[in-house]
C-alpha positions as CSV (number, residue, x, y, z in Angstrom):
1,M,92.6,81.7,123.5
2,A,90.7,78.7,124.7
3,L,91.0,76.0,121.9
4,R,89.0,72.7,122.0
5,L,90.9,69.8,121.2
6,S,88.5,67.0,120.5
7,P,89.2,63.4,120.0
8,F,89.6,62.4,116.4
9,R,87.0,59.7,115.3
10,R,88.9,58.8,112.0
11,R,89.1,55.3,110.8
12,A,92.1,53.8,109.0
13,R,91.9,54.2,105.4
14,R,91.7,50.8,103.4
15,P,93.2,50.6,99.9
16,A,90.7,50.0,97.2
17,R,91.2,47.3,94.7
18,V,89.3,48.3,91.4
19,G,91.6,48.7,88.2
20,T,94.7,49.2,90.1
21,I,96.2,47.8,93.3
22,L,97.1,50.2,96.0
23,T,99.9,49.2,98.3
24,T,100.3,51.3,101.5
25,G,104.0,51.5,102.1
26,L,105.7,53.5,104.8
27,T,102.7,55.6,104.8
28,L,103.5,58.0,107.5
29,G,107.0,59.2,106.8
30,L,106.5,60.2,103.2
31,G,102.8,59.8,103.0
32,A,103.3,58.0,99.8
33,V,100.9,55.4,98.3
34,A,102.6,53.2,95.5
35,V,100.3,52.5,92.6
36,I,101.1,49.3,90.8
37,P,99.3,49.2,87.2
38,V,97.6,45.7,86.4
39,N,95.9,44.3,83.5
40,T,92.6,46.0,83.5
41,A,90.9,43.3,81.5
42,A,91.9,40.7,83.9
43,A,91.0,43.0,86.7
44,T,87.4,43.6,85.9
45,P,85.5,43.4,89.4
46,T,82.8,40.8,89.9
47,A,79.6,41.9,91.4
48,A,80.8,40.9,94.9
49,E,84.0,42.9,94.4
50,A,82.0,46.0,93.0
51,R,80.0,45.9,96.2
52,S,83.0,45.6,98.4
53,A,84.5,48.6,96.5
54,E,81.3,50.7,97.2
55,S,81.4,49.6,100.8
56,V,85.1,50.7,101.1
57,G,84.4,54.0,99.3
58,A,81.5,54.8,101.6
59,T,83.7,54.0,104.6
60,R,86.5,56.4,103.3
61,A,83.9,59.1,102.6
62,A,82.5,58.8,106.2
63,A,86.0,59.0,107.5
64,R,86.7,62.1,105.6
65,A,83.6,63.7,107.1
66,K,84.3,62.7,110.5
67,G,87.8,64.0,110.2
68,A,86.4,67.4,109.0
69,A,83.9,67.6,111.6
70,A,86.6,66.8,114.3
71,R,88.9,69.6,112.8
72,R,86.0,72.1,113.1
73,H,86.0,71.3,117.0
74,L,89.8,72.0,117.4
75,G,89.5,75.6,116.9
76,T,92.0,77.5,114.7
77,P,95.4,77.4,116.1
78,V,96.9,80.9,117.2
79,S,99.6,80.5,114.6
80,K,96.9,79.8,111.7
81,K,98.8,76.5,111.0
82,R,96.9,73.3,110.2
83,W,98.0,71.8,113.6
84,H,99.0,73.2,117.1
85,S,102.8,73.9,117.1
86,G,105.1,75.1,119.9
87,A,108.0,74.4,122.0
88,W,109.6,73.7,125.3
89,V,112.0,76.7,125.1
90,G,114.6,75.6,127.9
91,G,116.0,77.9,130.5
92,H,113.9,79.7,133.2
93,M,110.1,78.8,132.4
94,S,107.9,81.9,131.8
95,A,105.1,83.1,129.5
96,E,107.6,85.8,128.3
97,R,110.2,83.3,127.1
98,T,107.4,81.2,125.5
99,N,106.0,84.1,123.5
100,R,109.5,85.2,122.5
101,W,110.1,81.8,121.0
102,G,107.1,82.3,118.7
103,A,108.4,85.9,117.7
104,W,111.8,84.5,117.0
105,R,110.4,81.9,114.5
106,G,107.8,84.1,113.2
107,A,104.7,82.1,114.2
108,V,103.2,82.4,117.7
109,N,103.2,79.3,119.9
110,D,100.0,77.5,119.8
111,V,101.2,75.0,122.5
112,T,103.8,75.2,125.4
113,L,105.1,72.3,127.5
114,T,105.4,72.0,131.5
115,F,106.1,69.7,134.0
116,P,105.4,69.7,137.8
117,E,108.1,69.2,140.5
118,Y,107.7,65.6,141.6
119,A,110.2,64.6,144.0
120,T,107.4,63.5,146.5
121,W,103.7,63.4,146.3
122,K,103.4,66.6,148.4
123,T,105.5,68.6,145.8
124,M,103.6,67.1,143.1
125,G,100.4,68.5,144.6
126,D,101.8,71.7,145.5
127,S,103.3,72.5,142.2
128,A,100.7,74.9,140.8
129,W,103.5,77.4,140.1
130,H,104.3,75.5,137.0
131,V,100.9,76.6,135.8
132,D,101.0,80.0,137.1
133,T,104.4,81.0,135.4
134,F,102.7,80.5,132.0
135,K,99.9,83.1,132.5
136,G,100.0,85.4,129.6
137,A,101.5,82.7,127.3
138,T,99.7,82.2,123.9
139,G,97.9,79.1,123.1
140,R,97.4,76.0,125.1
141,L,99.3,74.4,127.9
142,V,100.6,70.8,127.6
143,Y,101.2,69.2,131.0
144,G,103.4,66.1,131.4
145,L,102.0,64.4,134.4
146,P,104.0,61.6,136.1
147,L,102.1,58.6,137.6
148,L,104.6,58.4,140.5
149,P,107.3,60.6,142.2
150,R,110.8,60.5,141.1
151,E,111.8,58.0,143.8
152,A,109.0,55.8,144.0
153,Q,109.3,52.2,142.4
154,P,107.1,50.7,139.6
155,A,105.2,48.5,142.1
156,Q,103.7,51.5,143.6
157,L,101.6,51.7,140.4
158,K,99.1,49.4,142.3
159,D,98.5,52.2,145.0
160,V,97.6,54.6,142.3
161,A,95.3,52.2,140.4
162,A,93.6,51.6,143.8
163,G,92.8,55.2,144.3
164,R,95.2,56.0,147.1
165,H,96.7,59.0,145.4
166,D,93.4,60.3,143.9
167,A,93.6,63.5,146.1
168,T,97.0,64.5,144.5
169,F,95.6,64.0,140.8
170,R,92.2,65.7,141.6
171,K,94.0,68.7,143.1
172,I,96.2,69.0,140.0
173,A,93.2,68.9,137.9
174,R,91.5,71.4,139.8
175,D,94.6,73.8,139.8
176,L,94.7,73.6,136.0
177,R,91.0,74.4,135.9
178,T,90.9,77.4,138.3
179,R,94.0,78.8,136.8
180,G,92.6,79.1,133.3
181,R,94.1,76.0,131.9
182,G,91.2,73.6,132.3
183,D,91.6,72.7,128.7
184,A,95.2,71.7,128.9
185,V,96.6,68.6,127.3
186,V,97.7,66.3,129.8
187,K,100.1,63.5,128.9
188,I,99.7,60.9,131.7
189,G,102.7,58.7,132.7
190,W,104.5,59.5,129.4
191,E,107.5,57.5,128.3
192,A,106.7,54.6,130.2
193,N,108.4,52.2,128.0
194,G,111.7,53.9,128.9
195,S,114.0,52.7,131.8
196,W,114.3,56.4,133.4
197,T,110.9,56.8,134.9
198,A,109.6,55.6,138.3
199,Y,106.5,54.2,136.5
200,R,108.9,52.3,134.0
201,S,106.8,49.4,132.7
202,T,107.3,46.0,131.2
203,T,105.2,43.4,129.6
204,A,104.9,41.9,133.1
205,N,103.4,44.8,134.8
206,A,101.6,46.3,131.8
207,A,98.3,45.5,133.3
208,R,99.2,47.7,136.5
209,Y,100.3,50.6,134.3
210,R,97.1,50.6,132.4
211,A,94.9,50.4,135.5
212,A,96.9,53.3,137.2
213,W,96.7,55.4,133.9
214,R,92.8,54.8,133.6
215,R,92.3,55.7,137.3
216,V,94.1,58.9,136.9
217,A,92.4,59.8,133.8
218,K,89.0,59.3,135.2
219,V,89.9,61.4,138.3
220,M,91.3,64.1,136.1
221,A,88.2,64.3,133.7
222,T,85.7,64.3,136.5
223,E,87.4,67.3,138.1
224,S,88.1,69.0,134.9
225,P,86.1,67.5,132.0
226,A,87.7,69.7,129.3
227,L,91.2,68.3,129.8
228,V,92.5,66.4,126.8
229,L,94.3,63.3,127.8
230,S,97.2,61.9,125.7
231,F,99.0,58.6,125.9
232,E,102.5,59.0,124.7
233,I,105.5,56.5,124.6
234,N,109.1,57.0,123.9
235,C,109.8,56.3,120.0
236,G,112.7,54.1,119.9
237,S,112.7,52.3,123.1
238,Q,111.8,48.6,123.5
239,L,109.3,47.5,126.1
240,K,111.1,45.0,128.5
241,G,109.8,41.5,127.8
242,Q,108.4,42.5,124.3
243,R,107.6,39.8,121.8
244,N,106.6,42.3,119.1
245,R,108.5,45.6,118.3
246,I,105.4,47.6,118.9
247,D,104.4,46.1,122.3
248,S,104.9,49.4,123.7
249,L,101.9,50.7,122.0
250,T,99.6,47.7,122.0
251,R,100.4,46.5,125.7
252,L,100.6,49.7,127.6
253,Y,97.5,51.5,125.6
254,P,94.9,52.2,128.5
255,G,91.8,52.2,126.2
256,D,89.9,54.1,123.7
257,D,87.4,55.3,126.3
258,V,90.1,57.3,128.3
259,V,92.4,58.5,125.7
260,D,92.1,61.4,123.4
261,L,95.6,61.6,121.8
262,V,98.3,59.1,121.0
263,G,102.0,60.2,120.6
264,C,105.5,59.8,121.4
265,S,108.9,61.6,122.1
266,A,111.3,61.5,119.1
267,Y,114.9,62.6,118.9
268,D,117.5,62.5,116.2
269,W,119.7,59.8,117.8
270,A,120.1,56.0,117.9
271,S,117.5,54.1,115.9
272,L,115.5,57.4,115.2
273,G,118.3,59.4,114.0
274,A,118.9,60.1,110.2
275,T,121.2,62.0,107.8
276,T,120.1,60.0,104.7
277,E,116.7,59.1,103.1
278,R,117.7,55.3,103.7
279,Q,118.3,56.1,107.6
280,W,115.0,58.1,107.7
281,R,112.9,55.3,106.2
282,S,114.3,52.9,108.9
283,A,113.9,55.5,111.5
284,L,110.2,55.7,110.9
285,R,109.8,52.0,111.8
286,P,112.9,50.8,113.7
287,A,113.5,47.1,113.7
288,R,113.1,46.7,117.6
289,S,110.7,49.3,118.7
290,P,108.1,51.6,117.5
291,G,108.7,54.8,115.6
292,L,106.9,57.8,114.4
293,A,105.2,55.7,111.5
294,D,104.1,53.2,113.9
295,V,102.6,55.7,116.4
296,A,100.9,57.4,113.6
297,A,99.5,54.5,112.2
298,F,98.2,53.2,115.7
299,A,96.5,56.7,116.3
300,R,94.8,56.5,113.0
301,A,93.6,53.0,113.5
302,R,92.2,53.8,116.9
303,G,90.4,57.2,115.6
304,K,92.7,59.2,117.8
305,G,94.5,62.5,117.3
306,L,98.4,62.4,117.0
307,S,100.7,64.4,119.5
308,I,104.4,64.5,119.1
309,S,105.0,66.9,122.1
310,E,108.7,66.2,122.3
311,W,111.0,66.1,119.3
312,G,114.2,67.7,118.2
313,L,117.8,67.2,117.5
314,A,120.5,65.7,119.9
315,S,124.1,66.6,120.3
316,T,126.9,64.4,119.1
317,S,127.8,63.9,122.8
318,R,124.5,62.3,123.3
319,G,124.8,59.9,120.3
320,G,123.0,62.3,117.9
321,H,123.9,64.2,114.7
322,G,124.4,67.5,116.1
323,D,123.3,70.4,113.6
324,N,121.4,68.4,111.2
325,P,119.0,70.4,109.0
326,F,118.0,67.0,107.2
327,Y,116.4,65.9,110.3
328,L,114.3,69.2,110.5
329,R,113.2,68.8,106.9
330,K,112.2,65.3,107.3
331,M,110.2,66.1,110.4
332,K,108.2,68.8,108.6
333,Q,107.5,66.3,105.8
334,F,106.1,63.7,108.4
335,F,104.0,66.4,110.0
336,D,102.6,67.5,106.5
337,A,101.9,63.9,105.5
338,N,99.8,63.3,108.6
339,A,98.3,66.6,109.1
340,D,94.8,64.9,108.9
341,I,95.3,63.5,112.4
342,L,98.1,65.6,113.7
343,V,96.9,67.8,116.7
344,L,100.3,69.1,118.1
345,E,103.9,69.1,118.0
346,M,106.7,70.8,120.0
347,Y,110.3,71.2,119.5
348,F,112.1,70.4,122.6
349,N,114.6,73.2,122.8
350,E,117.3,72.3,125.6
351,A,120.7,73.9,125.5
352,T,122.1,72.1,128.6
353,T,121.0,68.3,128.6
354,M,120.3,67.8,124.8
355,G,122.5,70.5,123.2
356,N,119.9,71.1,120.6
357,S,119.1,74.7,121.1
358,L,117.8,76.5,117.9
359,W,117.5,80.0,118.9
360,P,120.2,82.7,119.0
361,E,120.6,83.1,122.9
362,T,122.3,79.6,122.7
363,P,123.3,79.1,119.1
364,Q,124.4,75.6,119.1
365,N,122.8,74.5,115.7
366,P,122.6,77.5,113.4
367,R,122.0,75.5,110.3
368,A,119.1,73.6,111.6
369,A,117.8,76.9,113.2
370,A,117.5,78.5,109.8
371,V,115.8,75.6,108.3
372,Y,113.3,75.7,111.3
373,R,112.6,79.4,110.9
374,Q,112.1,78.8,107.1
375,L,109.6,75.9,107.5
376,W,107.9,76.9,110.6
């Protein structure tokens, strides 16, 4: 089914101040708003405050209307859920495996994830089989598009920004369109704040990354206008040279005019991991890097949809908490709390590298798997 994911045009909600003081706390993890009673006699609004309150009310009403209109353009997810949900299923990529994941969890996949082969520019451009293998898969394709081949260096982003590799990106967009995936979600240059990609970025070369991202976005959109373009960082990673813990968002963001979705990858490890409520609250907004709450707040403030296209458990050998049902429950609460902007989420099920498999063919985390099937 072809589903149209339109950009959100939703403004950040501002707390009203009439009779009560509303304090937005760790909004996106628990969706909570703390209400603090005040002396209503002392809080009687002046005429100016009343006009301000009316203005705030009108803004919130307009935001709700825009949000409703945007959601109508999304189309109904195949799974009939409030957002598009799916998984990277691990193992040999195929439509059959993708559909089997949906059957196992009891809700068909609305989205499935793929990446091209990208050892060189040539293999990147000739990687259409990564699209063809999902012929017959339900839902929409999410395509992780690197800005550089694996063995390139960050300095080569300047060549991308200058248009020297337009032909490769144009061919990828054309292959998606001609193979029935012209409405794919393309996450361009994902996790650039991490240290493991060829296009890894710092505050010093952030402008070069933004320019390359924008160039690729415009080439892709011209060739295949129905593509949905997603800007995604790695939650929990610092941007080298940062002065603010959310610089990965603010310094790398390529611009409202070329971005449809904002998101991140998030796993149950390091500063993002949690087995208690206290740890979870900290994980939402880590002390030194962006967390899920920061990404959702940024998306909401920019009027964009939210994409969590990679999330999951992590084995103890990778510094994670292993079979951790608590994490599954908290992620579902986070998704529910942000359903107004959440466009898609995908569990990254990888038995070999992450040791976080949920399904029976590799039963590494049976307690968490039971919770996932119950909640999803």
